C-alpha positions as CSV (number, residue, x, y, z in Angstrom):
1,M,0.7,-2.8,16.4
2,S,-0.1,-5.0,13.3
3,F,-3.5,-6.6,12.8
4,L,-2.2,-9.3,10.4
5,K,0.8,-11.6,10.4
6,K,3.2,-11.6,7.5
7,E,1.7,-14.8,5.9
8,D,-1.8,-13.3,6.4
9,M,-0.7,-10.1,4.7
10,K,0.4,-12.1,1.7
11,K,-2.9,-14.1,1.5
12,K,-5.0,-10.9,1.9
13,G,-2.9,-9.2,-0.8
14,E,-3.4,-12.1,-3.2
15,Q,-7.2,-12.0,-2.5
16,F,-7.3,-8.3,-3.3
17,L,-5.3,-8.8,-6.5
18,K,-7.9,-11.4,-7.8
19,K,-10.5,-8.6,-7.6
20,I,-8.4,-6.1,-9.5
21,E,-8.3,-6.0,-13.3
22,K,-5.1,-7.2,-14.9
23,Q,-4.1,-3.9,-16.5
24,H,-4.2,-1.6,-13.5
25,K,-4.3,2.1,-14.5
26,F,-2.3,4.0,-12.0
27,F,-3.7,7.1,-10.3
28,S,-0.2,8.2,-9.4
29,K,1.9,8.5,-12.5
30,A,5.1,8.3,-10.4
31,L,4.3,4.6,-9.7
32,E,4.3,3.6,-13.4
33,G,7.5,2.0,-14.6
34,K,10.6,1.5,-12.5
35,S,9.8,3.2,-9.2
36,D,10.9,0.6,-6.7
37,D,13.0,3.1,-4.8
38,L,10.2,5.5,-4.1
39,K,9.4,6.0,-0.4
40,P,5.7,6.6,0.2
41,T,4.9,9.2,2.8
42,K,2.0,9.1,5.2
43,K,-0.2,12.3,5.3
44,G,-1.1,11.7,9.0
45,D,-2.0,8.9,11.3
46,I,-4.9,6.5,11.1
47,P,-6.4,5.5,14.4
48,K,-6.8,1.7,15.0
49,L,-10.5,2.4,15.6
50,A,-10.9,3.0,11.8
51,V,-10.1,-0.7,11.3
52,L,-12.3,-1.9,14.3
53,L,-15.2,0.1,12.9
54,G,-14.7,-1.5,9.4
55,L,-13.7,1.8,7.7
56,L,-10.4,0.4,6.6
57,D,-9.3,-3.2,5.9
58,P,-6.6,-4.5,8.3
59,F,-4.4,-5.2,5.2
60,F,-4.4,-1.6,4.1
61,Y,-3.9,-0.4,7.7
62,D,-0.8,-2.5,8.2
63,L,0.5,-1.5,4.7
64,Y,-0.1,2.2,5.6
65,Q,1.9,1.8,8.8
66,M,4.8,0.3,6.9
67,C,5.0,3.1,4.5
68,Q,6.9,5.7,6.5
69,G,10.7,5.5,5.6
70,K,10.6,2.3,3.6
71,S,10.9,2.0,-0.2
72,I,8.3,0.1,-2.2
73,A,10.7,-2.7,-2.7
74,E,11.3,-3.1,1.0
75,I,7.6,-3.1,1.7
76,A,7.0,-5.8,-1.0
77,E,9.7,-7.9,0.6
78,I,8.1,-7.6,4.1
79,I,4.6,-8.5,3.0
80,G,5.9,-11.2,0.6
81,L,4.3,-9.9,-2.6
82,D,5.8,-8.8,-5.9
83,V,6.9,-5.2,-6.2
84,D,4.4,-4.5,-9.0
85,E,1.6,-5.9,-6.9
86,T,2.6,-3.8,-4.0
87,K,2.6,-0.7,-6.2
88,I,-1.1,-1.3,-6.9
89,F,-1.9,-1.2,-3.2
90,I,0.3,1.9,-2.6
91,D,-1.6,3.5,-5.5
92,K,-4.9,2.7,-3.9
93,L,-3.7,4.4,-0.6
94,I,-2.6,7.5,-2.7
95,K,-5.9,7.6,-4.5
96,N,-7.8,7.5,-1.2
97,G,-5.7,10.4,0.1
98,L,-3.9,8.5,2.8
99,L,-0.4,8.8,1.3
100,E,1.2,11.7,-0.5
101,D,1.5,11.5,-4.2
102,P,5.2,11.4,-5.1
103,E,4.3,13.5,-8.2
104,S,3.1,16.4,-6.0
105,R,6.5,16.5,-4.2
106,K,8.5,17.2,-7.4
């Protein structure tokens, strides 16, 4: 179940990007540069209740649900944002401990 429609995901993503500094310093070094083919891996499952209680934004919940088995480029295409912008959101999920850091899998 998704909380947001595709066009709402794009709008929400653009709103978040306005708040983020232009030169984003990546927490995960694996996301720097050309890493469009990386496939983020979920660490577990987030209950929908987390969104309903306001613990997680619906945008990040839907993005998290898309991560399993899809590359960053595929996720970017689905939500309608640039690959580099999508990497910033994936990095935030890694930093918060919701996704595995690709660096740790090497």
